[in-house]
C-alpha positions in Angstrom: -17.5 6.0 -9.1 -15.4 3.3 -10.8 -16.2 -0.4 -10.3 -13.1 -1.9 -11.8 -9.4 -1.2 -12.3 -9.9 -0.4 -16.0 -12.7 2.0 -15.2 -10.7 3.7 -12.5 -7.7 4.3 -14.8 -9.9 5.4 -17.7 -11.6 8.0 -15.4 -8.2 9.8 -14.9 -7.0 12.8 -16.9 -4.4 12.0 -19.5 -1.6 13.5 -17.5 -2.6 11.7 -14.3 -3.3 8.5 -16.2 0.3 8.4 -17.4 1.9 8.9 -14.0 -0.6 6.6 -12.2 0.0 3.9 -14.8 3.7 4.2 -14.1 3.1 3.9 -10.4 0.9 0.8 -11.0 3.7 -0.7 -13.2 6.4 0.0 -10.6 4.3 -1.7 -7.9 3.3 -4.7 -10.0 6.9 -5.2 -11.2 8.5 -5.0 -7.8 6.0 -6.5 -5.5 7.0 -10.0 -4.4 5.1 -12.9 -6.0 1.9 -14.1 -4.2 0.0 -10.8 -3.9 -3.1 -10.4 -6.1 -4.2 -7.2 -7.8 -7.8 -6.2 -7.0 -10.1 -3.2 -6.8 -11.0 -2.4 -3.2 -12.1 0.8 -1.4 -12.3 2.6 -4.7 -8.5 2.1 -5.2 -6.3 -0.5 -6.9 -5.2 -2.9 -4.2 -2.7 -5.6 -3.7 -3.9 -8.3 -1.3 -3.0 -11.7 0.1 -5.5 -13.9 -1.7 -8.1 -15.8 0.3 -6.6 -19.1 -0.9 -3.3 -18.2 0.9 -5.0 -16.6 3.9 -8.6 -17.8 4.3 -9.2 -15.8 7.4 -9.2 -12.6 5.4 -9.1 -9.1 6.8 -10.3 -9.2 10.5 -12.5 -6.1 10.0 -14.2 -7.6 7.0 -13.4 -11.3 6.9 -15.0 -11.9 3.5 -12.3 -9.6 1.9 -8.8 -10.7 1.2 -6.1 -9.3 3.5 -5.1 -5.9 2.2 -1.4 -5.0 1.9 -0.9 -2.1 -0.5 -3.2 0.3 -2.3 -2.6 3.1 -4.9 -4.9 5.9 -5.6 -5.2 9.1 -7.6 -6.6 11.8 -5.3 -7.5 15.4 -5.8 -4.1 16.7 -4.8 -1.8 14.0 -6.1 -1.1 10.3 -5.9 -1.2 8.2 -2.8 0.4 4.9 -1.8 -1.1 3.1 1.2 1.4 0.5 2.5 0.1 -1.5 5.5 3.5 -3.0 6.2 4.9 0.5 6.9 2.2 1.0 9.4 2.7 -2.4 11.1 6.5 -2.6 11.1 8.4 0.2 12.9 11.7 -0.9 11.4 10.4 -0.6 7.9 8.9 2.8 8.7 12.2 4.1 10.1 14.0 2.8 7.0 11.6 4.6 4.7 11.8 7.8 6.7 15.6 7.7 6.6 15.8 6.9 2.9 13.2 9.4 1.7 15.3 12.6 1.9 18.1 10.8 -0.1 15.6 10.4 -3.0 13.4 13.4 -2.7 13.8 17.2 -2.2 10.3 17.7 -0.9 9.2 17.0 2.7 7.7 13.6 3.3 3.9 13.8 3.4 2.7 10.8 5.2 -0.1 9.5 7.5 0.0 6.1 9.3 0.1 4.0 6.1 -0.4 6.7 3.4 2.4 8.2 1.5 1.1 11.2 -0.5 2.9 12.6 -3.6 1.5 16.1 -4.4 4.2 16.9 -6.9 4.0 14.1 -9.3 7.2 15.1 -11.0 9.1 14.5 -7.8 8.0 10.9 -7.1 10.9 8.9 -5.9 10.5 5.9 -8.2 13.6 3.9 -7.1 12.6 4.3 -3.4 9.0 3.0 -4.2 10.5 0.1 -6.1 12.6 -0.8 -3.1 9.8 -0.3 -0.6 7.3 -2.5 -2.3 9.9 -5.3 -2.8 10.7 -5.5 1.0 7.8 -7.7 2.2 6.2 -10.8 0.7 2.8 -12.2 1.5 4.2 -14.7 4.1 6.1 -11.9 6.0 3.0 -9.7 5.8 0.7 -12.5 7.2 3.1 -13.2 10.1 3.4 -9.4 10.9 -0.3 -8.9 10.6 -1.1 -11.8 12.9 1.5 -10.7 15.5 0.0 -7.2 15.5 -3.6 -8.5 15.6 -2.7 -10.6 18.6 -1.2 -7.6 20.4 -4.3 -5.5 19.6 -6.6 -8.3 21.0 -4.6 -8.6 24.1 -4.7 -4.9 24.8 -8.4 -4.8 24.2 -8.9 -7.8 26.6 -6.8 -6.0 29.2 -8.8 -2.8 28.9 -6.0 -0.7 27.4 
């Protein structure tokens, strides 16, 4: 298992390395300023640095607040976008735009967008998606959703 971004990329096959490196470049080029690239959960991640949000991730407070991760998996590439999970409007926008950019059916979990056919990755759509939320907006949305979750838990829901 890799322990750094460089090791992770070097462990990929040449074909996968090329496409994955393009995904990383698209993310880094279009992600609003303020996020920091890191290696978390055996993936390349983009987080709100602790100096900007000292509370960190509520599940593991010593970690910076995660926002987006990219991974090469057995059956393709994956982009984990926490904003899409936390913001119903962003999710609806993405689901509406996806068919305009891609012929394949959207393969998506709560925050995970999977690309099994790497030749069909909708690059322009990914550029637009990752540019839509900066660290401040993510912190505000994260805290709003965290507060709702705590209230539900307190009320026994």
